[in-house]
C-alpha positions in Angstrom: 9.3 16.3 -2.0 8.0 16.6 -5.5 5.7 13.9 -7.2 5.8 12.1 -10.7 2.9 10.6 -12.2 2.6 8.3 -15.2 -0.8 7.7 -17.3 -2.3 6.7 -20.7 -5.7 6.5 -22.0 -6.8 5.3 -25.4 -9.7 7.2 -26.4 -10.5 9.3 -29.3 -9.0 12.9 -29.7 -10.2 14.3 -33.2 -8.2 17.6 -33.1 -5.1 16.8 -31.8 -3.4 20.2 -32.4 -6.3 22.1 -30.8 -5.7 19.7 -27.7 -2.0 20.3 -27.5 -2.5 24.3 -27.7 -4.7 24.0 -24.9 -3.1 21.2 -22.9 0.2 22.9 -23.1 -1.3 26.4 -21.9 -3.1 24.7 -18.6 0.4 22.9 -18.0 2.7 25.8 -18.3 0.0 28.3 -16.0 0.3 25.3 -13.5 3.9 25.0 -13.6 4.1 21.2 -14.3 7.0 19.8 -16.2 6.7 16.3 -18.1 6.6 14.7 -21.5 3.3 14.1 -22.8 2.3 12.2 -26.1 -1.0 12.9 -28.3 -2.5 11.3 -30.7 -5.8 10.4 -32.4 -5.9 7.2 -30.3 -5.4 8.7 -26.9 -2.9 10.4 -24.3 0.3 9.0 -22.6 2.5 11.2 -20.2 4.5 11.6 -17.4 4.1 14.8 -15.5 6.1 16.1 -12.4 5.3 18.6 -9.7 4.5 19.7 -6.5 1.5 17.7 -4.3 -0.9 20.5 -5.0 0.3 20.9 -8.4 0.0 17.4 -9.3 -3.5 17.0 -7.6 -4.9 19.7 -9.8 -3.3 18.5 -12.8 -4.9 15.2 -12.3 -8.3 16.8 -11.4 -8.1 18.7 -14.9 -7.5 15.9 -16.8 -9.7 13.4 -15.5 -12.5 16.1 -15.6 -12.5 15.7 -19.3 -15.2 13.3 -20.2 -12.7 11.3 -22.8 -10.7 10.5 -20.1 -12.9 9.1 -17.7 -11.6 6.7 -15.6 -7.9 7.4 -16.3 -5.6 6.0 -13.8 -2.3 7.5 -12.4 0.7 5.5 -11.2 2.7 7.9 -8.8 6.2 8.2 -7.1 7.9 10.6 -5.1 11.1 12.3 -6.2 13.6 14.7 -4.8 14.0 17.0 -8.1 11.9 17.4 -11.4 13.0 14.6 -13.6 12.0 16.8 -16.5 13.7 20.0 -17.5 10.2 21.5 -19.1 6.9 20.6 -20.4 6.8 19.0 -23.8 3.7 17.7 -25.5 4.4 16.0 -29.0 1.5 14.6 -31.5 2.4 11.3 -32.7 0.5 8.7 -35.3 0.5 6.4 -32.2 0.8 6.6 -28.8 3.5 3.8 -28.8 4.6 2.8 -32.0 3.8 -0.5 -33.1 2.9 -0.7 -36.8 0.6 -3.5 -36.5 -3.0 -3.3 -37.1 -4.5 -4.5 -33.6 -7.5 -2.9 -31.7 -6.8 -2.3 -28.1 -10.7 -3.4 -27.7 -9.6 -7.0 -28.0 -6.5 -6.7 -25.6 -5.7 -9.3 -22.9 -7.9 -9.8 -19.9 -6.6 -7.3 -17.3 -5.7 -8.6 -13.8 -4.7 -7.0 -10.7 -1.4 -7.6 -8.6 -2.7 -10.0 -6.5 -3.9 -12.2 -9.6 -0.9 -11.6 -11.4 1.1 -12.9 -8.6 -1.0 -16.2 -7.7 -1.3 -16.9 -11.1 2.6 -16.7 -11.9 2.8 -19.5 -9.2 0.8 -22.2 -11.6 2.8 -24.5 -13.7 0.9 -23.6 -17.1 1.7 -19.9 -16.8 4.5 -17.8 -18.9 5.7 -14.5 -17.5 6.3 -12.1 -20.7 7.9 -8.8 -20.7 6.5 -6.6 -23.4 9.4 -4.1 -22.8 12.5 -3.2 -24.5 15.7 -5.5 -23.8 17.5 -2.4 -22.5 14.6 -2.1 -20.0 14.3 -6.1 -18.7 18.3 -6.2 -18.5 18.2 -4.0 -15.5 14.9 -5.4 -13.8 12.2 -8.0 -14.5 10.0 -10.4 -12.7 11.7 -13.4 -11.9 11.3 -16.3 -14.8 10.1 -14.0 -17.3 10.9 -14.0 -20.8 12.5 -10.9 -21.8 12.8 -10.9 -25.6 15.5 -9.5 -27.3 14.3 -6.2 -29.0 15.1 -2.7 -28.7 12.1 -1.1 -30.2 8.5 -1.9 -29.4 7.5 -2.4 -33.0 10.1 -5.5 -33.1 7.6 -7.2 -30.4 6.4 -9.5 -32.9 9.7 -11.4 -32.8 8.4 -12.8 -29.5 6.3 -15.4 -31.4 9.3 -17.4 -32.0 9.5 -17.9 -28.5 5.8 -18.9 -28.0 5.7 -21.1 -30.7 4.8 -24.1 -28.4 2.9 -22.1 -25.9 -0.5 -21.1 -27.2 -1.9 -23.5 -24.4 -0.5 -21.6 -21.8 -1.4 -18.7 -19.7 0.4 -15.6 -20.9 0.8 -13.1 -18.2 2.1 -9.9 -19.8 3.8 -6.7 -18.1 5.4 -3.5 -18.9 6.2 -0.5 -17.0 2.5 1.2 -16.6 0.4 -0.9 -19.1 0.1 0.9 -22.0 2.2 -1.4 -24.3 0.4 -4.4 -23.1 -2.6 -3.1 -24.4 -1.5 -3.4 -28.0 0.8 -6.4 -27.5 -1.8 -8.5 -25.8 -4.2 -7.8 -28.5 -1.9 -8.9 -31.0 -0.8 -12.1 -29.2 -5.0 -12.7 -29.1 -4.9 -12.0 -32.7 -2.2 -14.7 -33.3 -4.3 -17.3 -31.9 -3.3 -17.3 -27.9 -6.4 -17.6 -26.1 -5.4 -17.2 -22.8 -3.7 -13.6 -22.6 -3.4 -11.5 -19.4 -1.9 -8.0 -18.8 -0.7 -6.7 -15.4 -3.2 -4.1 -14.5 -1.1 -0.7 -14.0 2.1 -2.5 -15.0 5.4 -2.8 -12.9 4.6 0.3 -11.0 1.3 -0.6 -9.6 2.5 -4.1 -8.7 5.4 -2.8 -6.7 3.3 -0.6 -4.6 1.4 -3.6 -3.5 3.9 -6.4 -3.4 7.2 -5.2 -3.2 10.3 -7.8 -2.7 8.2 -10.5 -4.1 9.0 -11.6 -7.5 10.5 -8.5 -9.0 14.2 -8.3 -9.2 16.6 -5.3 -9.8 14.9 -1.8 -10.7 12.6 -0.6 -13.0 13.7 1.6 -16.3 11.7 4.9 -16.3 11.8 7.2 -19.7 12.9 10.4 -17.7 16.4 11.7 -16.3 16.1 9.4 -13.4 16.3 6.3 -16.0 16.0 3.7 -12.9 13.3 3.6 -9.9 13.8 1.9 -6.9 10.4 -0.2 -6.9 11.3 -2.4 -4.5 11.5 -1.4 -0.5 14.6 -3.7 0.3 15.9 -5.8 -2.2 17.1 -3.4 -5.1 20.7 -5.4 -5.7 21.7 -5.3 -9.2 21.2 -7.8 -11.4 23.2 -6.8 -14.3 27.0 -6.0 -14.3 29.5 -3.0 -15.6 29.8 -3.2 -19.6 33.9 -2.6 -18.8 34.6 -4.4 -15.7 31.9 -6.9 -14.9 31.3 -6.1 -11.7 27.5 -6.1 -10.0 26.3 -2.9 -11.6 23.0 -1.2 -12.7 24.0 2.5 -13.4 22.8 3.3 -16.4 23.9 6.3 -18.6 24.3 7.4 -22.0 28.1 6.9 -23.5 29.9 10.3 -23.4 31.2 9.3 -26.9 28.5 11.5 -29.0 29.1 9.3 -32.0 27.8 6.2 -29.8 25.2 7.8 -27.1 24.3 4.4 -26.4 22.5 3.4 -23.1 25.2 1.4 -21.2 25.9 0.1 -17.6 28.9 1.8 -16.3 30.3 1.4 -12.8 31.4 4.7 -11.2 35.2 3.4 -11.4 34.7 2.9 -15.0 33.0 6.2 -15.5 35.9 8.0 -14.1 38.8 5.7 -15.8 36.7 5.9 -19.3 35.7 9.2 -18.9 31.6 8.3 -19.0 32.5 5.9 -22.2 30.8 2.7 -22.7 34.2 0.6 -23.9 37.9 1.6 -24.5 37.1 2.3 -28.3 34.6 5.1 -27.2 37.1 6.3 -24.6 40.1 6.4 -27.8 37.5 7.9 -29.9 36.5 11.0 -27.5 40.3 11.8 -26.8 41.1 12.0 -30.2 38.3 14.6 -30.7 39.3 16.5 -27.7 
């Protein structure tokens, strides 16, 4: 059994090139695999390995003073969800393109507080993720914005125009996007902004089979994670035949390559394509 961890930390990294070289060298020495983004505003990553490898990696990272207090979301997996170790330098940990400071982000609340507040009449649950993520899993009654990129999040204002007096309970996979999204809402005049500490993965460990429905989209080869212990039934349908399904795949037509929900029968029938038109195209190319 392998472990996969997700983590982030907003902190100052002055020399990102030097950090990347040293960090990649350690990761390769340790033998872990994963994908890590580094910027001058911090680190955001996911790493997989054996239990010993992961414990050594966590100790190495948390021993660095600039990452003091960093938290890790941990899951078990049967095989590496990554092919190799990749570290990339980016302008932002998550591309937002808005001038916001995470020093003014929303109030962090625990899973238990999130669960209790969600029951209040003046509370609005808001998904800070992209629509292809919320399509396969979300909190019950959550507002799920129709956005395909995080930098489109400001569109959510049109959904909250008459809700500035409400409690806004925000969530995302691990918490990193909520840091900027909640700061943005506060900047726009929302006074009661809260964010789920540790995100969906942290909540599901403490309160599975409560108010989460479906599965959780993850950014590795798995694509989906069963965060509930019992209730993992699909909340979406196959693009082609409309049967209940949450099997996410990329369309086999290289000119499309879009993420789509495709059941096993339709995957065989249409050669892994997301539509009959894509299937016709790939037949012409073969």
